[in-house]
C-alpha positions in Angstrom: 0.0 0.0 0.0 1.1 3.5 -0.7 0.6 6.7 1.3 0.4 10.0 -0.5 2.4 12.6 1.4 2.3 15.5 -1.1 1.2 15.9 -4.7 3.3 13.4 -6.8 5.0 12.0 -3.6 4.0 8.5 -2.5 5.7 6.3 0.1 5.3 2.5 0.2 4.1 1.1 3.5 4.0 -2.6 4.4 1.0 -4.3 6.1 2.9 -4.4 9.4 3.5 -0.7 9.3 -0.1 0.0 8.2 -1.4 -1.9 11.2 0.9 0.2 13.5 -0.5 3.4 11.8 -4.1 2.3 12.4 -3.5 1.6 16.1 -1.8 5.0 16.7 -3.9 7.2 14.4 -5.6 9.2 17.1 -3.8 11.8 19.1 -0.2 11.8 20.0 2.0 9.3 21.9 5.4 9.2 23.4 8.3 6.9 22.6 8.6 5.9 26.3 5.0 4.4 26.1 6.1 2.0 23.3 8.0 -1.3 23.3 11.5 -1.3 21.7 10.2 -2.8 18.4 7.3 -0.3 18.3 9.7 2.5 19.0 11.9 1.5 16.0 8.8 1.3 13.8 7.6 4.8 14.9 11.1 6.2 14.2 11.1 4.5 10.7 7.6 5.9 9.9 8.7 9.4 11.1 11.7 9.2 8.7 9.1 8.5 5.9 7.1 11.6 7.0 4.1 9.6 8.0 4.5 10.5 11.6 5.7 13.9 12.8 8.0 13.9 15.8 8.7 16.5 18.5 11.8 16.1 20.6 11.2 16.8 24.2 13.8 17.2 27.0 13.9 13.5 27.8 11.5 11.9 25.4 10.1 12.0 21.9 6.5 12.7 21.0 4.9 11.3 17.8 1.7 12.3 16.0 0.2 11.2 12.7 0.8 13.6 9.9 -2.6 15.2 9.1 -1.9 15.7 5.4 -1.4 12.1 4.4 -3.8 10.0 2.3 -4.0 6.3 1.7 -3.6 5.3 -2.0 -4.9 1.7 -2.6 -4.0 -0.4 -5.6 -1.0 1.5 -6.9 2.0 0.0 -8.6 5.4 0.0 -6.9 8.1 1.3 -9.2 
């Protein structure tokens, strides 16, 4: 599945990452609330601009990017 970040910009997301996005799509969450594997997934999705991150003094806060849209049935190039 692809996620459209901006016009003409799409990012591929696996089913595993899509499930993570669906569980954390409301509100914000902190890295300290996640397991180690989920923290790595959140950082990876933030690098792809699906999540936005805010660095706090001793933690990192993540929130879903509000400008993204799911693009079903697109070809991976």
